[in-house]
C-alpha positions as CSV (number, residue, x, y, z in Angstrom):
1,M,102.0,94.7,136.9
2,N,104.7,97.2,137.5
3,S,107.9,95.0,137.0
4,V,109.8,96.1,133.8
5,K,113.1,94.6,134.6
6,I,114.6,92.5,131.9
7,F,116.6,90.3,134.1
8,S,113.8,88.7,136.1
9,R,111.0,86.2,135.8
10,S,108.3,88.7,135.2
11,Q,105.9,88.6,132.3
12,F,107.5,91.7,130.8
13,S,110.9,89.9,130.9
14,I,109.6,87.0,129.0
15,L,108.0,89.3,126.4
16,W,111.2,91.3,126.1
17,W,113.6,88.4,125.6
18,S,111.2,86.8,123.1
19,G,110.9,90.1,121.2
20,T,114.8,90.8,121.2
21,L,115.5,87.3,119.9
22,S,113.0,87.7,117.4
23,S,114.5,91.0,116.3
24,F,118.0,89.5,116.1
25,G,116.5,86.8,113.7
26,D,114.7,89.5,111.7
27,W,117.9,91.8,111.3
28,A,120.3,88.8,110.5
29,T,117.9,87.4,108.0
30,L,117.7,90.8,106.2
31,F,121.4,91.4,106.2
32,A,122.1,87.9,104.9
33,S,119.3,88.1,102.4
34,V,120.7,91.3,100.9
35,A,124.2,89.7,100.8
36,L,122.7,86.4,99.1
37,A,120.9,88.7,96.6
38,S,124.1,90.4,95.8
39,Y,125.8,87.1,95.5
40,L,123.3,85.6,93.2
41,G,123.4,88.8,91.0
42,A,127.2,88.9,90.8
43,E,127.1,86.2,88.1
44,G,125.1,88.5,85.8
45,G,127.2,91.5,86.8
46,N,124.3,93.4,88.3
47,S,124.8,92.8,92.0
48,E,124.1,96.5,92.8
49,L,120.5,96.1,91.5
50,T,119.7,92.7,92.8
51,S,120.6,93.6,96.4
52,V,117.5,95.5,96.8
53,V,115.3,92.5,96.0
54,P,114.8,91.5,99.6
55,I,114.2,94.9,100.7
56,I,111.5,95.5,98.1
57,A,109.9,92.1,99.1
58,R,109.7,93.3,102.7
59,I,108.1,96.7,101.9
60,I,105.4,95.5,99.6
61,P,103.3,93.6,102.3
62,A,102.6,97.0,104.0
63,F,98.8,96.5,103.7
64,M,98.9,93.2,105.7
65,S,99.3,95.2,109.0
66,S,95.6,96.1,109.0
67,F,94.5,92.4,108.7
68,A,97.1,91.6,111.4
69,G,95.4,93.9,113.7
70,I,92.2,92.0,113.1
71,L,94.0,88.7,114.1
72,A,95.2,90.4,117.3
73,D,91.7,91.4,118.3
74,R,90.0,88.1,117.4
75,F,92.4,85.5,118.7
76,N,94.7,85.0,121.6
77,K,97.6,87.3,121.2
78,R,100.2,85.1,122.7
79,N,99.3,82.1,120.3
80,V,99.4,84.5,117.3
81,M,102.9,85.4,118.3
82,I,103.9,81.8,118.8
83,I,102.5,80.9,115.4
84,C,104.3,83.6,113.6
85,D,107.7,82.7,115.1
86,I,107.3,79.0,114.2
87,S,106.2,80.0,110.8
88,R,109.3,82.2,110.3
89,M,111.4,79.5,111.6
90,L,110.2,77.1,108.8
91,I,110.3,79.9,106.3
92,V,113.8,81.0,107.0
93,L,115.1,77.4,106.6
94,G,114.0,77.8,103.0
95,L,116.6,80.5,102.4
96,F,119.3,78.0,103.3
97,F,118.5,76.3,100.0
98,T,117.7,79.2,97.9
99,T,119.6,79.6,94.6
100,T,117.5,82.1,92.6
101,L,116.4,85.6,93.0
102,I,112.8,84.6,92.6
103,Q,113.0,82.1,95.4
104,L,114.7,84.8,97.5
105,F,111.9,87.3,96.9
106,I,109.0,84.9,97.6
107,I,110.5,83.7,100.8
108,N,111.3,87.2,102.2
109,F,107.8,88.3,101.1
110,I,106.1,85.5,103.0
111,S,108.4,86.0,106.0
112,E,107.6,89.7,106.3
113,I,104.0,88.8,106.3
114,F,104.3,86.8,109.5
115,S,106.6,89.5,110.9
116,L,103.9,92.1,110.4
117,T,101.2,89.8,111.7
118,R,103.3,89.5,115.0
119,Q,103.8,93.1,115.5
120,P,100.3,94.4,116.3
121,S,99.9,91.5,118.8
122,R,103.0,92.4,120.5
123,E,102.1,96.0,120.9
124,S,98.7,95.4,122.1
125,I,99.6,92.8,124.7
126,V,102.0,95.4,126.5
127,P,99.3,97.3,128.5
128,D,98.0,94.0,129.7
129,I,101.2,93.2,131.5
130,V,102.5,96.8,132.4
131,S,100.5,99.5,134.0
132,D,100.1,102.8,132.3
133,E,102.7,104.7,134.3
134,Y,105.3,102.2,133.2
135,L,104.4,102.0,129.5
136,V,107.0,104.6,128.3
137,K,109.8,102.7,130.2
138,A,108.5,99.4,128.8
139,N,108.5,100.6,125.3
140,S,112.0,102.2,125.8
141,L,113.3,98.9,126.7
142,F,111.6,97.2,123.8
143,T,113.1,99.7,121.4
144,V,116.5,99.4,122.9
145,G,116.4,95.7,122.6
146,T,115.2,95.9,118.9
147,Y,117.7,98.4,117.7
148,A,120.6,97.0,119.8
149,M,120.2,93.8,117.7
150,L,120.9,95.7,114.6
151,P,124.7,96.2,115.0
152,I,125.0,92.8,116.9
153,A,123.3,91.0,114.0
154,S,125.5,92.9,111.4
155,L,128.7,91.9,113.3
156,F,127.6,88.3,113.8
157,F,126.8,87.9,110.1
158,G,130.2,89.4,109.0
159,F,132.0,87.1,111.5
160,I,130.2,83.9,110.8
161,S,130.1,84.3,107.0
162,E,133.8,84.5,106.8
163,N,134.4,81.3,108.8
164,K,135.9,78.5,106.7
165,V,134.7,75.8,109.2
166,I,131.0,76.1,107.9
167,E,131.8,75.2,104.3
168,N,130.9,71.6,105.0
169,I,127.6,72.6,106.5
170,V,126.4,74.9,103.7
171,S,127.4,72.3,101.2
172,Y,124.0,70.7,102.0
173,G,122.4,74.0,101.0
174,N,123.2,76.5,98.4
175,S,126.8,76.3,99.1
176,W,127.1,80.1,100.1
177,N,128.9,80.5,103.4
178,G,126.5,83.1,104.6
179,S,123.6,80.8,104.5
180,I,124.6,79.4,107.9
181,V,123.0,82.5,109.4
182,F,119.6,81.3,108.2
183,L,119.9,78.2,110.3
184,I,120.9,80.2,113.3
185,D,118.0,82.6,112.7
186,A,115.6,79.6,112.6
187,V,116.9,78.7,116.2
188,T,116.4,82.2,117.5
189,F,112.6,82.2,116.2
190,L,112.2,78.8,117.9
191,I,113.6,79.9,121.3
192,S,111.3,83.1,120.9
193,S,108.3,81.0,120.5
194,Y,109.3,78.6,123.4
195,L,109.6,81.7,125.8
196,L,106.1,82.8,124.9
197,L,104.7,79.6,126.1
198,F,105.4,80.9,129.7
199,L,103.6,84.2,129.1
200,K,100.5,84.2,131.3
201,A,99.0,87.7,130.6
202,D,95.5,88.2,129.8
203,T,95.9,87.7,126.1
204,S,92.5,86.2,125.4
205,Y,90.4,87.8,122.5
206,Q,87.3,89.7,123.2
207,K,84.4,87.3,123.7
208,V,81.2,88.4,122.2
209,K,78.0,86.6,121.4
210,K,78.2,87.4,117.6
211,K,81.4,88.2,115.7
212,N,81.5,90.4,112.6
213,N,83.0,88.9,109.5
214,V,86.6,90.0,108.7
215,L,85.6,92.9,106.6
216,G,83.3,94.1,109.2
217,D,86.1,94.0,111.8
218,L,88.3,95.9,109.4
219,K,85.7,98.5,108.8
220,E,85.1,99.0,112.5
221,G,88.8,99.4,113.1
222,I,89.3,101.9,110.3
223,K,86.3,103.8,111.3
224,Y,87.4,104.1,114.9
225,F,91.0,105.0,113.8
226,F,89.7,108.0,111.8
227,S,87.0,109.1,113.9
228,V,89.1,109.9,117.1
229,S,90.5,113.4,116.4
230,E,93.7,113.2,118.4
231,L,94.6,109.9,116.9
232,R,93.8,111.1,113.4
233,S,95.9,114.3,114.0
234,V,98.9,112.5,115.3
235,T,98.8,109.7,112.7
236,T,98.5,112.3,109.8
237,S,101.4,114.3,111.2
238,I,103.7,111.2,111.7
239,S,102.8,110.0,108.1
240,L,104.0,113.4,106.7
241,S,107.0,113.0,108.9
242,L,107.8,109.5,107.7
243,I,107.6,110.6,104.0
244,G,110.3,113.2,104.9
245,A,112.4,110.9,107.1
246,G,112.5,108.2,104.4
247,A,114.5,110.6,102.2
248,L,117.3,110.7,104.7
249,F,118.0,107.0,104.1
250,V,117.4,107.0,100.4
251,L,119.5,110.1,99.6
252,G,121.7,110.6,102.7
253,N,124.6,108.5,101.3
254,T,124.5,110.3,98.0
255,Y,124.4,113.8,99.6
256,L,127.5,113.0,101.9
257,T,129.7,111.2,99.2
258,Q,128.8,113.1,96.1
259,S,127.5,116.5,97.0
260,L,130.0,117.1,99.8
261,N,132.8,114.6,98.8
262,F,133.0,112.8,102.1
263,S,134.2,109.2,102.3
264,Q,131.8,106.1,102.1
265,S,132.1,105.6,105.8
266,S,130.5,109.0,106.5
267,F,127.1,107.6,105.9
268,G,127.7,104.9,108.5
269,F,128.7,107.5,111.0
270,M,125.6,109.6,110.2
271,I,123.3,106.5,110.8
272,A,125.1,105.6,114.0
273,S,124.6,109.1,115.3
274,F,120.9,109.0,114.5
275,G,120.7,105.7,116.4
276,F,122.5,107.0,119.4
277,G,120.1,109.9,119.5
278,I,117.2,107.4,119.6
279,I,118.8,105.4,122.4
280,F,119.5,108.6,124.4
281,T,115.9,109.7,124.2
282,M,114.6,106.3,125.2
283,V,116.6,106.5,128.5
284,I,115.6,110.0,129.2
285,L,111.8,109.7,128.6
286,S,111.5,106.4,130.4
287,Y,112.3,108.2,133.7
288,F,110.2,111.4,133.1
289,V,107.0,110.5,131.2
290,T,104.3,108.5,133.1
291,T,101.0,110.1,131.9
292,F,99.6,110.7,128.6
293,S,97.0,113.4,128.8
294,R,98.9,116.0,126.6
295,I,101.2,113.6,124.5
296,P,100.1,115.2,121.1
297,F,101.5,118.5,122.3
298,F,105.0,116.9,123.1
299,I,104.8,114.8,119.9
300,G,104.5,118.1,117.9
301,L,107.5,119.5,119.8
302,S,109.6,116.4,119.0
303,M,108.6,116.7,115.3
304,M,109.6,120.3,115.3
305,L,112.9,119.5,116.9
306,T,113.6,116.8,114.2
307,G,112.7,119.1,111.4
308,V,114.8,122.0,112.6
309,S,117.9,119.8,113.3
310,L,117.6,118.2,109.9
311,L,117.5,121.7,108.2
312,F,120.7,122.6,110.2
313,A,122.3,119.4,109.0
314,F,121.4,120.0,105.4
315,N,122.5,123.6,105.3
316,S,126.0,122.8,106.6
317,S,129.1,121.5,104.9
318,E,130.9,120.7,108.2
319,F,131.0,117.1,109.1
320,P,130.9,117.6,112.9
321,T,127.9,120.0,112.6
322,I,126.0,117.4,110.4
323,I,126.6,114.5,112.8
324,F,125.7,116.6,115.9
325,S,122.4,117.8,114.1
326,I,121.6,114.3,113.0
327,F,122.1,113.1,116.6
328,I,119.6,115.7,117.7
329,S,117.2,114.6,115.0
330,G,117.4,111.1,116.4
331,I,116.4,112.4,119.8
332,G,113.3,114.0,118.2
333,S,112.5,111.0,116.1
334,G,112.9,108.6,119.1
335,S,110.6,110.8,121.1
336,V,107.9,110.7,118.4
337,Y,108.0,107.0,118.1
338,L,108.1,106.2,121.8
339,L,105.4,108.7,122.9
340,T,103.2,107.7,120.0
341,I,103.3,104.0,120.8
342,S,102.7,104.5,124.5
343,Y,99.9,106.9,123.8
344,L,98.2,104.5,121.5
345,Q,98.5,101.7,124.1
346,S,97.2,103.8,126.9
347,T,94.3,105.4,125.2
348,T,92.9,102.6,122.9
349,E,90.2,100.3,124.0
350,K,91.4,96.7,124.5
351,K,89.0,95.3,122.0
352,L,90.3,97.6,119.3
353,R,94.0,97.8,120.2
354,G,95.2,95.3,117.6
355,R,93.4,97.0,114.7
356,V,94.6,100.4,115.7
357,F,98.2,99.3,115.8
358,G,97.7,97.3,112.5
359,N,96.3,100.6,110.9
360,F,99.0,102.6,112.3
361,Y,101.9,100.5,111.0
362,T,100.1,100.1,107.5
363,I,100.1,104.0,107.2
364,G,103.6,104.2,108.5
365,R,105.0,101.7,106.0
366,L,103.0,103.1,103.1
367,S,104.5,106.6,103.9
368,I,108.0,105.2,103.9
369,L,107.2,103.4,100.6
370,V,106.0,106.7,99.0
371,S,109.2,108.3,100.3
372,L,111.3,105.6,98.7
373,L,109.6,105.9,95.3
374,I,109.5,109.6,94.9
375,S,112.6,110.7,96.6
376,G,115.0,109.6,93.9
377,F,112.7,110.6,91.1
378,V,112.2,114.2,92.4
379,A,116.0,114.6,92.9
380,N,116.8,113.5,89.4
381,F,114.0,115.6,87.9
382,A,115.4,118.7,89.7
383,N,118.9,118.0,88.5
384,Q,117.9,117.6,84.9
385,Y,115.4,120.4,84.5
386,F,116.2,123.1,87.0
387,E,120.1,122.7,87.3
388,L,119.9,122.5,91.1
389,D,121.4,120.0,93.5
390,G,118.4,117.7,93.5
391,V,119.4,115.6,96.3
392,L,120.1,118.6,98.6
393,L,116.7,120.1,97.5
394,V,114.7,116.9,98.4
395,L,116.5,116.6,101.8
396,R,115.6,120.2,102.7
397,I,112.1,119.8,101.5
398,S,111.8,116.5,103.6
399,A,113.0,118.4,106.6
400,C,110.4,121.1,106.1
401,F,107.8,118.4,105.8
402,I,108.7,117.2,109.2
403,L,108.8,120.6,110.6
404,I,105.4,121.7,109.3
405,S,103.7,118.4,110.4
406,G,105.1,119.0,113.8
407,L,103.8,122.6,113.9
408,I,100.3,121.3,113.0
409,T,100.4,118.7,115.8
410,F,101.9,121.1,118.3
411,F,99.2,123.8,117.8
412,R,96.5,121.2,118.0
413,G,97.9,119.9,121.2
414,Y,98.4,123.4,122.5
415,K,94.8,124.3,121.9
416,Q,93.8,121.2,123.7
417,I,95.8,122.1,126.7
418,I,94.1,125.6,126.7
419,Q,90.7,123.9,126.8
420,D,91.8,121.4,129.5
421,F,92.7,124.4,131.8
422,G,89.4,126.0,131.0
423,F,90.5,129.5,130.1
424,E,88.0,129.9,127.4
425,N,85.3,129.2,130.1
426,S,86.8,131.0,133.0
427,N,85.4,134.1,134.8
428,F,88.6,136.1,134.0
429,N,86.9,138.3,131.4
430,K,84.0,139.1,133.8
431,L,86.3,140.6,136.4
432,T,85.8,144.3,137.0
433,L,87.5,146.8,139.2
434,S,85.1,148.6,141.7
435,L,86.3,151.3,144.2
436,N,83.0,151.5,145.9
437,R,82.6,149.8,149.3
438,E,79.9,147.1,149.4
439,E,77.7,149.2,151.8
440,D,77.8,152.1,149.6
441,K,76.0,150.4,146.7
442,P,72.4,151.5,146.2
443,L,69.6,149.0,147.3
């Protein structure tokens, strides 16, 4: 199917609107959960610490993505997504009544499990409704829909939580005004599941005479994932990049406000610039990329662009230079994400697609978790024992991580291009220059 318009009655349009509504519910739930955690912690005077409770609860289930990939390969992908949306609708309703941090942690933890379960099914179903030449454009629209909901959900939460009219409604729950968002989120998940009922793509699972057990399927998916050299190379490089990229979000605010003495709003501008860079590259690549034969080469180039631009950003004290460099890094990061997702969709066998995406997201989330855990520790260690600006040191090392991983992917992709053109097996080195005419040669 070639139609990738969002304002139509196509299968793609159904999947896009369902995913966008689901993303709105996810973002709004996250913002409201963080605010609720801060509200609950304010009574004990430690709201700064308690506000990270829902974030930690959403990071921990990283390993679930691999098992979610098994579900995507064994069962109907559309039904998996519908069940996940309905489950999240019921789970989010529990947040409306939450009054303790333990309850908040458990509900966010369970909700994230269903979010992770939905993701591989959504990614692996895209090639069933969009032909290969339109995959990049389709994934661009999916990404724009997902991240466009971030500021919309944030503004919506800020507006609705300050509305005095809702006090009577929330009195039936935990009496916190922001809890009204959880009721609205439940509705978005319900609508998302309803839209998926009209999805008529070939979403059936692979029918075989004898199925492996769950561990057998998991082993098969992991074996395939690490046995394909290009897939292994790209995933390794992206994992290293994510370890580096995580430091930007962990230490970026500290670097701008403490190291450079900028205002608190500077971090918001930096993240916005990064986001605009991602959106910019989505628009550009969706019109120019239609084949995936040499994608690892371009993924390497994009990583190198990201690493170099971040090095420029963290070697400057001028805010406009930092913002522009971060914008360029957003272009590189967006390219890496978009090309990788499209490449995996195009090159992976249908029967293994869910597990490949499950493993990919597991490794990606674990990389970010590693970055979150070690960035602050390394920065603090450098401050105490080496009398250095630890934050700046970690940010520069992170940029180098991305640059080096990009170089590795670039040269592997370049080598593959040389082999594809056949220079190594050509007859160029057999050519000789002869001034003798053919008839002058001895018999």
